[in-house]
N, C-alpha and C positions, 0 to 999 in steps of 0.2 A: 165679300168683304162685309157687307151689311148683316149677313147672317153671322158671322164671327164675332162682331161686335156685340150683338144682341145676345149670342151665347155668353159671352164673357160677363157681361152685366148682370144676366140672369143667374149665372153660376154665383156671382160674388153675392147678389141679394139672397140666393137660397141660403149660402152659407152664413151669412150675417144676420138675415131678417126672419129667422124661424122665431116663433113664440115659444120661448124658453127660458128657464131659469137657468143661471149660470152652473149651478150644481148639475144640471141635466142634460148639457150640451155634450153630445158624443164627441169624444175628443180624439179617436183614432180613424184615420181614412183607410178602410182595409180593401176597396175596389172601387172600380168605375166602368162605365159604359159610355161610349159615343153613339148616340143614336142617328141613325140616317134614314131618309126616305128611299123608297125603292129606285129612285133616279140617281141616287148618290148625294143628293144635297144634304145638309147635316139639319138634324131635327132638333138636338138638344143633348143633355148629358144627365148621367145619373150616377149618383155617389153611394156608395154603402160605407156608412160611418158606425163605430161600435164605442161603448162606454165600458165595455168589458163583460156586461151582463147582457145586453141586448144590442141588436142591428137594426139601424135605421137607414131607409133607402130616401135620399133626397133627389128630385128631379127638377130641371128646368129644360122647357121646351119652347120652340117657336116655329111659325109657318103652318100651323094646323088650323083646321076649320073650328069656329067657336063652337062650344057646348062641351057636353061631357064625353070623354073617350073611355074605353075600356083600357085597363093598364094592368099588365100582368107579367109575372116572370114565367118562362118557357123552358121546358126539359132540356133543351140542346143549345150550345153556345156556338151557333151557326146562324148566319143572317144572310142567306142568298135570295137576291132578287128574282124575279118582282115580287112574288107573294110572300116571302120570309117563310115557307112552309118547312124549310129545314131546321127551323127552331123546335118542331114538335108541338106537343100539347103543354098544357100548365103545369108548371112544376108542382108535383103531387107526391112527396116521398111516403106520405101516411097512408095512401090510397082512399082518401075522402072523397065526397062528392064536391061539386062547385058551388061556391057562392056563400056569403055571409047570411043569407036570409033563407039558405038550405037547411033544414034541421041536421042532415047528415054531413054539412060542408063546414068549414071552408078548407081549402088547401092552401099550401106555403104560397103557391103563386098567385092567389087571390088578393089583387089589392083593390082599394077603392078608386072610383071612377077619377080620371085626370079632368079637371074642369077648365077649359081653355077659354080665355076672355076674347073679346071683340077684336082685339090686335092680334089675335092668333097666338098668344102665349099663356104659358102655366107654369107655375112654380108648385111643388107640394113635398111634404115630409111625411112618411110613412113607416111607423115601427113594425117589422117582421115578427110575426108570432114564433114563439120559442127561445130558448137558450142560445146565446150567440155562438157557442162551439156547434151545437146541432144546425143552426142555420147555415153557418159558413160552410159545414161539411156538406150539407144538401146542395148548396149552391156552387162550391169547387168539386164537384163529383167528377167523374172520369172525363164525361162529354160536355162539362161546363154548363153555363145558363145563359139564357137570353132574356133581356128586357124588351117589351113589346107595348106597342099603342095601337089601338084598333080604331076603324073608322066611326064606330058607334059606342054608345053607352052600354057598359055591362049591367044586366038586369039583376044580379046578385042572387039567381037562384037557377038559372037553367043550365043543367049538368050536359056535357062537361066543360063548356067554355062561357057561358053567360050571354050567348046571342050576341056579342058585340061587334060582329061585321069583319070586314076584310082588315087584315094586317098591313097597317100603313108606315109604321118606322119600327126599327128594330136595332139592339145594339148587344153587342157581347160582353158580358161582364168579365173584367180582367183584375187580378189581383194587383194591389197597390205595390208597387216597387221600394 
């Protein structure tokens, strides 16, 4: 129950507390994912929001170790415990290398590190690179897409995955109904 209350509070804060002007707030919820740890406990939620031209991912998590954690989109919409290897590698439809600091990078699945506070919580909002139609087509391909949190920070340059360590939380992105 404690986790559920924290997730509801973080989800509300994520939706209402982002630093945006009224005209730039994404207006359409297009998808969401419920993230869980390997033991089945809830880890948080991710939302995909669109303003028609862009897609923004908002995330709220709890129960993580403080510090930066690699945060990525993975190629397959499966989150099988214990190691979430069923999610495949990073979502990379353009065939690029990994990382924002890699001259040949970055791919669609590369997101900034998720920085978790001392209470084990984090909220963040990231704009996904590309047009809304293209991004959503890549996310909702035949085998779907997963959202992944790693144990350590992404170094933004090591190909193919940023040397972010073990996969500790995963969620399958599902279209909004």
